[in-house]
DRENVOGU-591162 format. One line per 3 residues: number of its first residue (from 0); for each residue x, y, z of C-alpha. Coordinates in nm, 2 decimals. Layout:
% residues N
NUM> X Y Z; ...
***
This chain:
% residues 350
0> 1.25 -1.95 0.02; 1.11 -1.76 0.31; 0.84 -1.89 0.54
3> 0.67 -1.62 0.75; 0.47 -1.68 1.05; 0.24 -1.39 1.15
6> 0.02 -1.37 1.48; -0.22 -1.07 1.46; -0.30 -0.93 1.81
9> -0.56 -0.66 1.71; -0.83 -0.53 1.95; -1.18 -0.63 1.85
12> -1.33 -0.36 1.64; -1.03 -0.16 1.59; -1.06 0.04 1.25
15> -0.76 0.20 1.10; -0.79 0.46 0.82; -0.42 0.43 0.70
18> -0.40 0.38 0.33; -0.29 0.04 0.20; 0.05 0.06 0.02
21> 0.27 -0.15 -0.19; 0.62 -0.24 -0.09; 0.87 0.02 -0.02
24> 1.12 0.09 -0.28; 1.46 0.31 -0.30; 1.43 0.64 -0.43
27> 1.58 0.70 -0.77; 1.53 0.92 -1.07; 1.65 0.64 -1.29
30> 1.42 0.48 -1.54; 1.29 0.13 -1.51; 1.56 -0.03 -1.72
33> 1.84 0.08 -1.49; 1.65 -0.05 -1.18; 1.62 -0.39 -1.34
36> 1.99 -0.45 -1.32; 1.95 -0.48 -0.96; 1.62 -0.67 -0.91
39> 1.37 -0.63 -1.20; 1.07 -0.69 -0.97; 1.17 -0.44 -0.70
42> 0.96 -0.17 -0.86; 0.64 -0.39 -0.85; 0.33 -0.31 -0.63
45> -0.03 -0.37 -0.66; -0.23 -0.05 -0.77; -0.53 -0.17 -0.59
48> -0.33 -0.18 -0.27; -0.17 0.15 -0.30; -0.31 0.49 -0.18
51> -0.08 0.72 -0.40; 0.02 0.75 -0.76; 0.38 0.60 -0.70
54> 0.54 0.47 -1.02; 0.59 0.12 -1.13; 0.79 0.23 -1.46
57> 0.96 0.51 -1.26; 1.06 0.49 -0.89; 1.00 0.83 -0.71
60> 0.98 0.77 -0.35; 1.13 0.56 -0.07; 0.88 0.58 0.22
63> 0.52 0.45 0.22; 0.26 0.46 0.50; 0.27 0.19 0.75
66> -0.04 0.01 0.82; -0.20 -0.30 1.02; -0.48 -0.48 0.83
69> -0.78 -0.43 1.07; -0.94 -0.74 0.90; -0.72 -0.98 1.06
72> -0.87 -1.18 1.33; -0.71 -1.22 1.66; -0.64 -1.59 1.62
75> -0.53 -1.57 1.27; -0.21 -1.74 1.17; -0.05 -1.68 0.83
78> 0.23 -1.86 0.66; 0.41 -1.71 0.37; 0.63 -1.88 0.11
81> 0.83 -1.67 -0.14; 1.01 -1.85 -0.44; 1.21 -1.69 -0.69
84> 1.24 -1.94 -0.99; 1.43 -1.69 -1.20; 1.57 -1.34 -1.16
87> 1.26 -1.21 -1.35; 0.98 -1.41 -1.17; 0.84 -1.46 -0.82
90> 0.57 -1.66 -0.67; 0.41 -1.57 -0.32; 0.19 -1.81 -0.14
93> 0.01 -1.72 0.16; -0.19 -1.96 0.38; -0.42 -1.82 0.65
96> -0.52 -2.03 0.93; -0.79 -1.99 1.22; -0.93 -2.20 1.49
99> -1.24 -2.42 1.43; -1.51 -2.48 1.67; -1.31 -2.75 1.85
102> -0.99 -2.53 1.86; -0.83 -2.72 1.57; -0.60 -2.52 1.32
105> -0.80 -2.47 1.03; -0.72 -2.34 0.68; -0.95 -2.05 0.58
108> -0.77 -1.86 0.29; -0.52 -1.92 0.03; -0.37 -1.62 -0.16
111> -0.13 -1.69 -0.47; 0.06 -1.42 -0.64; 0.26 -1.46 -0.96
114> 0.48 -1.17 -1.08; 0.70 -1.18 -1.40; 0.89 -0.93 -1.61
117> 0.78 -0.91 -1.98; 0.96 -0.75 -2.28; 1.04 -0.39 -2.29
120> 1.08 -0.36 -1.91; 0.72 -0.44 -1.85; 0.56 -0.64 -1.57
123> 0.29 -0.88 -1.55; 0.10 -1.02 -1.24; -0.18 -1.24 -1.12
126> -0.32 -1.27 -0.78; -0.58 -1.52 -0.68; -0.76 -1.55 -0.33
129> -0.96 -1.87 -0.23; -1.16 -1.89 0.08; -1.31 -2.19 0.28
132> -1.70 -2.21 0.23; -1.95 -2.34 0.46; -1.88 -2.70 0.34
135> -1.51 -2.66 0.42; -1.40 -2.63 0.05; -1.16 -2.37 -0.07
138> -1.35 -2.20 -0.35; -1.20 -1.91 -0.57; -1.33 -1.58 -0.43
141> -1.11 -1.32 -0.61; -0.88 -1.27 -0.91; -0.67 -0.98 -0.99
144> -0.44 -0.92 -1.31; -0.21 -0.64 -1.37; 0.00 -0.55 -1.68
147> 0.27 -0.28 -1.70; 0.38 -0.19 -2.06; 0.59 0.08 -2.21
150> 0.41 0.34 -2.43; 0.65 0.54 -2.61; 0.96 0.70 -2.50
153> 0.97 0.76 -2.11; 0.60 0.65 -2.04; 0.44 0.34 -1.90
156> 0.09 0.24 -1.87; -0.04 -0.02 -1.60; -0.39 -0.16 -1.61
159> -0.52 -0.36 -1.30; -0.86 -0.55 -1.31; -1.03 -0.71 -1.02
162> -1.27 -0.99 -1.06; -1.50 -1.12 -0.77; -1.73 -1.40 -0.70
165> -2.09 -1.31 -0.67; -2.26 -1.60 -0.55; -2.30 -1.76 -0.89
168> -1.99 -1.97 -0.88; -1.82 -1.76 -1.16; -1.61 -1.44 -1.15
171> -1.73 -1.10 -1.27; -1.53 -0.79 -1.33; -1.58 -0.54 -1.03
174> -1.30 -0.29 -1.07; -1.04 -0.14 -1.30; -0.75 0.08 -1.23
177> -0.55 0.25 -1.52; -0.23 0.45 -1.44; -0.01 0.64 -1.68
180> 0.33 0.76 -1.58; 0.54 1.01 -1.79; 0.89 1.13 -1.76
183> 0.89 1.50 -1.84; 1.24 1.60 -1.78; 1.56 1.52 -1.58
186> 1.41 1.43 -1.24; 1.05 1.52 -1.33; 0.76 1.30 -1.35
189> 0.38 1.29 -1.40; 0.12 1.04 -1.31; -0.25 0.99 -1.38
192> -0.46 0.70 -1.23; -0.83 0.65 -1.29; -1.05 0.37 -1.11
195> -1.36 0.24 -1.27; -1.64 0.04 -1.08; -1.96 -0.13 -1.19
198> -2.29 0.06 -1.11; -2.61 -0.11 -1.01; -2.69 -0.18 -1.37
201> -2.36 -0.35 -1.43; -2.22 -0.04 -1.63; -1.88 0.11 -1.59
204> -1.85 0.44 -1.40; -1.53 0.65 -1.32; -1.54 0.66 -0.95
207> -1.20 0.81 -0.86; -0.92 1.00 -1.05; -0.57 1.11 -0.93
210> -0.32 1.34 -1.09; 0.01 1.37 -0.95; 0.37 1.49 -1.02
213> 0.71 1.45 -0.86; 1.04 1.65 -0.90; 1.36 1.49 -0.76
216> 1.66 1.74 -0.70; 1.95 1.78 -0.45; 1.88 1.47 -0.24
219> 1.48 1.53 -0.20; 1.18 1.46 -0.36; 0.87 1.68 -0.37
222> 0.55 1.56 -0.50; 0.18 1.67 -0.51; -0.13 1.47 -0.59
225> -0.49 1.59 -0.65; -0.75 1.34 -0.58; -1.09 1.37 -0.74
228> -1.41 1.17 -0.64; -1.78 1.16 -0.78; -2.00 1.42 -0.61
231> -2.37 1.40 -0.54; -2.43 1.50 -0.91; -2.22 1.21 -1.05
234> -1.94 1.45 -1.14; -1.57 1.43 -1.06; -1.46 1.72 -0.84
237> -1.15 1.79 -0.62; -1.18 1.61 -0.30; -0.83 1.64 -0.15
240> -0.47 1.75 -0.23; -0.15 1.61 -0.08; 0.18 1.77 -0.09
243> 0.50 1.57 0.02; 0.87 1.62 0.07; 1.10 1.33 0.13
246> 1.48 1.35 0.22; 1.76 1.20 0.42; 1.93 1.38 0.70
249> 2.31 1.38 0.78; 2.25 1.07 1.01; 2.11 0.85 0.75
252> 1.74 0.89 0.89; 1.50 0.90 0.60; 1.20 1.15 0.64
255> 0.87 1.21 0.47; 0.63 1.49 0.55; 0.29 1.51 0.39
258> 0.02 1.80 0.43; -0.34 1.68 0.32; -0.56 1.96 0.23
261> -0.94 1.91 0.20; -1.22 2.09 0.00; -1.43 2.30 0.23
264> -1.80 2.40 0.19; -1.69 2.73 -0.01; -1.49 2.52 -0.25
267> -1.16 2.64 -0.11; -0.89 2.39 0.03; -0.77 2.39 0.38
270> -0.49 2.19 0.56; -0.67 1.92 0.74; -0.41 1.65 0.82
273> -0.03 1.60 0.83; 0.16 1.28 0.83; 0.52 1.24 0.93
276> 0.72 0.93 0.85; 1.07 0.87 0.98; 1.28 0.55 0.93
279> 1.61 0.48 1.09; 1.84 0.18 1.03; 2.12 0.05 1.24
282> 2.44 -0.14 1.18; 2.31 -0.46 1.34; 2.04 -0.48 1.08
285> 1.75 -0.34 1.28; 1.50 -0.08 1.13; 1.25 0.13 1.30
288> 0.98 0.33 1.12; 0.77 0.59 1.33; 0.46 0.74 1.16
291> 0.26 1.02 1.31; -0.07 1.15 1.20; -0.21 1.48 1.29
294> -0.58 1.58 1.22; -0.78 1.88 1.29; -1.10 1.83 1.51
297> -1.43 1.83 1.31; -1.57 1.97 1.62; -1.30 2.24 1.69
300> -1.12 2.30 1.38; -0.97 2.63 1.51; -0.77 2.43 1.77
303> -0.53 2.32 1.47; -0.37 1.99 1.41; -0.33 1.74 1.68
306> -0.17 1.41 1.70; -0.44 1.13 1.66; -0.23 0.82 1.59
309> 0.12 0.69 1.60; 0.23 0.37 1.44; 0.58 0.23 1.53
312> 0.73 -0.06 1.33; 1.05 -0.23 1.46; 1.23 -0.49 1.26
315> 1.54 -0.68 1.41; 1.72 -0.98 1.34; 1.68 -1.23 1.62
318> 1.93 -1.50 1.50; 2.11 -1.58 1.17; 1.80 -1.71 0.99
321> 1.51 -1.51 1.15; 1.40 -1.16 1.16; 1.13 -1.03 1.40
324> 0.92 -0.75 1.33; 0.66 -0.56 1.58; 0.40 -0.30 1.44
327> 0.24 -0.12 1.73; -0.05 0.14 1.70; -0.08 0.40 1.95
330> -0.36 0.66 2.01; -0.39 0.94 2.28; -0.62 0.89 2.57
333> -0.83 1.16 2.74; -0.53 1.29 2.89; -0.32 1.30 2.58
336> -0.11 1.02 2.68; -0.04 0.75 2.41; -0.17 0.40 2.47
339> -0.15 0.09 2.26; -0.46 -0.03 2.09; -0.32 -0.29 1.83
342> -0.01 -0.49 1.77; 0.11 -0.73 1.50; 0.43 -0.95 1.54
345> 0.59 -1.12 1.23; 0.86 -1.38 1.22; 1.04 -1.42 0.89
348> 1.25 -1.74 0.86; 1.49 -1.82 0.57
***
């Protein structure tokens, strides 16, 4: 059992545009059944939280973008409890506390996740979110379900459904995500994901579609993902393309470089962003991840890519039972010097 206390120290109004991601996983070209011998749940992540088409049936990457949730209030305190009843099941319970009008500690949100392995190396998960209403009662506000099942040889299909409370006291379906993963050869994988949402009339429309591929060879992974979004005419058209390379150097540091291309007014694609992620582990158990984001200026694109944000995440054991993790967001000021604009500190106690 793990209890984790988190104090969020974000500046008011800070808005980060770093995609949400699932948990980080070791790179491997092995299919799901081989990974399951180590931990059958290590490949799980929520599709709704992920910004890329990383596999759940197949693991094709090690580094994911680091982020700080901008929704956390400056006074929020979170306690997390993780329980593994069996090797193939897990329950995560998160209690979010804030301060009431009189300064008292007050429970404002409860999140419960249940994940388990299903036959054929599948995965089944449920997540519920309950929030405090104006009368002080905890009411169910959101429910998500996700099922991963094998579909033939070397293929998996995952379907995730999100239901929201719309003021009637009952939950209604608001979003559906479907991802299909296929192994096309030794170290070669293809992915496709679509996201459907409800329109003003309650009907389903495909809002986004992503098509990706990954090739793993000689200690590195090269991937490409095309992101399609509805245009003004309601048709899916290419919005951006991301090309990434991930590898480990001779010092044991893991790197990931991603180039993001955007569609310009003429219909061509131009390099618009670059993200570099670097993670280093030390013998004392500490881990540091540095993520740098470079972008072109919308006003002066001819100036090329410039650093616009850096996130540094440092995790270290503070004693035999506690791990401390600091995540710091930095942006350049008018003179180009980096200054801290947001910080989160997490204590993880066993």
